[in-house]
N, C-alpha and C positions, 0 to 999 in steps of 0.2 A: 358469339359475335367474334368478328376478326378486328382488333384495335390497331388503328394507324400508328405507326412507329416513326420515330424522328432519330435522325442521326447528327442533328447538330449540337452544338455546345448548349448546355442545359440553361434554362433561365434560372435566375436568383429567386428564391422565396422572397415575398414581400408581405408587408403588414402595413397598413394605411389607416390613420385616424383622421376623422373628419366630422364637421357638424352636419346633422341631417337637416333637409330640407331644400338642398339644392343639387342639381345634377352633378355626379363625378364619374369620372372615368380612370380605371387603372389599367395601366399597359405593361404587361410582362414581354420582356425581350430575351432573346437567345444571347448567350454570352458572347464575349469577344472572339474575334476580331469584328464581326459584322453587326452585332446588336439588333438583328432586324426582329421585328414582332413576332411574338409567339402567339399571344392571346391578349384580348381586351375585355374588360368587363365595364359595362356603363349600367350606372345606377341612375334611375329618374329621381326627381326631387322627393317623391312620395315613397321611395323604395323602403325606408324603415319607418319606425314609430314617429311620433310626434318631432316636428321641426324643432331645431335648437338642441338636440342631444347630441352627445358625441358617439360616434360609432367606430369601432376598430374591425377593419376586415383583413383577414389573413388570406393569403393565395399561394399556394405551395405547387409547383410543377411535379408531375408524377414521372418518375426516371425512364427514359427511353421511349415515351409515348406522347401523342398529344392528348394531354389530361391534366386537370388540376384537382387540389383539394381546396375547397373554399369554406371558410368559417367566418363568423361574424359575431359580434358581442350582442347585437340586437337582431331579432327575427326579420326576415324581409316580409314586407307588407304589400310589395307590388314586384312584378318580374323585374329582375336585371337581365340585360342581354350579354350573352357570353359569345365572343368570336375568336375562333381559332383561325389563325394565318398559316398557311402550310406549302406555300409556292416554293420556298428554298430547300427545305428539308423533308419533303415527303417522301417516305420510305414505306412501301407496301410490303408486308410481310409475306414471305415464299407461299404460305397457304393461301392468301388472298390472289396471288398471281396465278395459281393453280385452278382456284375455284372460278375467278372472273375472267381469266384469261389475257388481261391486259390492266395496266395501271388506270387507265381512264376509264374502264368498266368499274373498277373498284372504287374509284374516286367518286362517280356518280351516284354508288349506293351508300355512301358515308352519311352518317347523321350524328348529332351530339347526343350522348346518353348519360343517364345517371346511374352510378353504380350502386347496385342494390345489395343487401345481404346475400350471402352464400355466392358472390361473384356474378350475379345476374346484372344484366344492363337494361335499363328501360329506355327505349330511344324516344328522343324529344322531337317535337314538330321543329324542323331545321330548315334554313334557308341559305341560299348563296347570294349575299348582297353584292359581291364582285367575285371574279374568278379567283380560285385558291382560298376562298374565305368560307367559313360555314359558321352560321350563328343560330342560336337558340335562346328562347327566354328561360331562365332559371328562377325558381320560386323558393328555393330553399338551400341552406348550405349543404355541404356533401361533396362527393367525388364526382366529376364530369370527365368524360372520355369522347374522343372521336372513334367511331366504330362502324363497321358495316356487317350486315346479316351473313351467316354461313350458309 
């Protein structure tokens, strides 16, 4: 896999606690001065166990790439939607430019993937809700990256 790189200021790590049972959205932004969106995580009302429990969700950006490490104090019961926004700081690696022959061809091949043991990446069914955004449902904590096949 060829992981999408980012050249922008890195987002700050975040930890959010909230009561389950209502939809929640967590937004990660690139650092100053622009503070543009890097990724969003949207949790439906039934994403976690019984309503009324407090859950703590941690999101840590992976350095230099479009990727996050996701943690949660409760297991996910329904998929959350993870969306990466890469319009401003899209940076195709040199190997991707050689293989795909253009940034546009590489961008079209991208999907969100879950990092597996031994560095393998399982690509998830991904969609583009708007240009320069890539979304996928995530059903477990772990590491998620934007990548294209080699």
